[in-house]
Every structure is written in structure tokens, then in C-alpha cells.
C-alpha positions, -999 to +999 in steps of 0.1 A: -551+088+529-527+061+518-521+076+484-515+111+499-488+100+524-455+100+505-430+088+531-451+060+546-431+030+557-459+006+563-496+003+571-515-017+597-552-021+594-577-038+617-615-039+618-629-031+584-610-047+555-602-027+523-634-027+502-637-028+464-659-007+441-686-014+436-689-021+473-684-058+480-699-060+515-712-096+510-677-107+501-658-088+528-682-094+557-699-124+573-737-122+575-746-109+609-777-089+616-763-073+647-738-055+626-765-031+614-764-015+648-730+001+639-747+018+609-778+030+629-778+065+642-798+058+674-802+021+680-820+007+711-801-001+742-809-038+736-794-036+700-763-019+713-758-046+739-764-074+714-739-059+689-713-054+716-716-089+729-715-103+693-683-083+685-663-095+715-651-131+719-650-126+757-683-110+768-665-092+796-652-067+770-687-058+759-692-030+784-662-011+770-676-015+735-710-003+747-695+028+764-674+037+734-704+033+711-725+056+733-697+081+735-693+083+697-711+108+675-742+091+661-741+114+630-709+096+620-729+064+617-755+081+596-729+097+573-712+064+568-745+047+560-753+074+534-718+072+518-721+034+516-756+036+501-744+062+475-712+042+467-690+072+477-662+052+492-629+049+473-617+016+459-598+008+491-589-027+478-571-013+448-553+013+468-542-011+495-532-040+473-513-019+448-490-001+472-456-018+477-450-008+513-453-035+539-489-042+548-503-059+579-539-069+586-548-077+622-578-099+629-593-120+657-599-157+649-634-153+662-643-120+646-680-124+637-680-097+611-649-099+588-647-127+564-613-144+569-613-157+533-616-122+521-585-112+541-567-140+524-578-128+490-566-093+499-532-107+509-529-128+477-538-097+455-513-075+473-480-063+457-451-068+481-453-079+517-487-084+531-492-103+564-523-114+582-518-114+619-544-134+638-551-133+675-566-165+688-597-165+709-604-129+699-633-111+684-634-079+663-613-058+687-578-073+692-565-041+708-592-044+735-592-082+739-555-090+735-538-057+745-504-071+754-501-093+723-514-064+702-487-040+715-461-067+710-471-071+674-470-033+668-435-033+683-425-061+660-440-044+630-423-011+639-389-028+642-394-043+607-405-011+589-382+014+606-349-005+601 
């Protein structure tokens, strides 16, 4: 949607980094077999638990991830898998890096899925301001694991882009 929003002041992303075409999954993500659970329509209870515990730095947050996963529509995971397999995703890397609006990428220092070196490459390739905001002792879900710090960062970003 980035190309369609004409009055956008800035963009904040977290979770999946902007991917290239052809898809560069091996470059953007760290090898972790548990990640396949998030692309599986109906994984086993054990696989869901392993994936949730892997994604969170603090295992006490795993239950929230498990409950959210179970509440989500499994058909979305199937559709995403099909789109990835058929190379139907846009060149998010090109779209993200070529926009001149301020860009912010939020990541946990202990995210077991996103390659931090890839985030640095996205930042280096970006036109204009692009900032990586890292949350220490945090996994894949900074908004869940570090909610106060996450909200504080969003407030800071908003104050910068809505001057």
C-alpha cells in the first residue's frame, strides 16, 4: 500500500522485513525450522507451542502468541504460502527503500527469525532517513515483550514525523 498512500508522513515496520523479487527468504530470514509453523494451515499443538516459544525471548509471552495463532484464520497462512510459492509478492525492498519518507524498522535483539544483517542492508539501500530501532532482550514481538518501550518509540516517531 505504500505506493498508493499519497500523504504518508512515515512508515514503521516490524516482523517481516521488506523482501526482494525474486524472493530472498534465505537472505532476509535466519534458518529456523519452527518458522514453517507460521506457513502451515493446521499445524499440531506441539508445533504451535515450539514456534511460539521460539519467537519470544521470554517464554512467558508464548501463551499470548499461541492464543493469537489459534484465533487467526488458518486460510490466511495457506494463501500466504501459495503467494510465496508462486512469487506473487511485490518487490517490497524496492518500494520501501526508494521512498523518501522517514522509515523505521523495529526489531528485537533476540529475534530468531529476521536476519539483522539484512535489516542493515535495507537501511543502507534506503533513500532518506531509515532507522533501525532495536529492543534488547526481545524476540520477534517487541509490541508484546516490551510494550512500554514500544509505545514510547511510537510516540517519539510520531513527534518526529508530525512536526
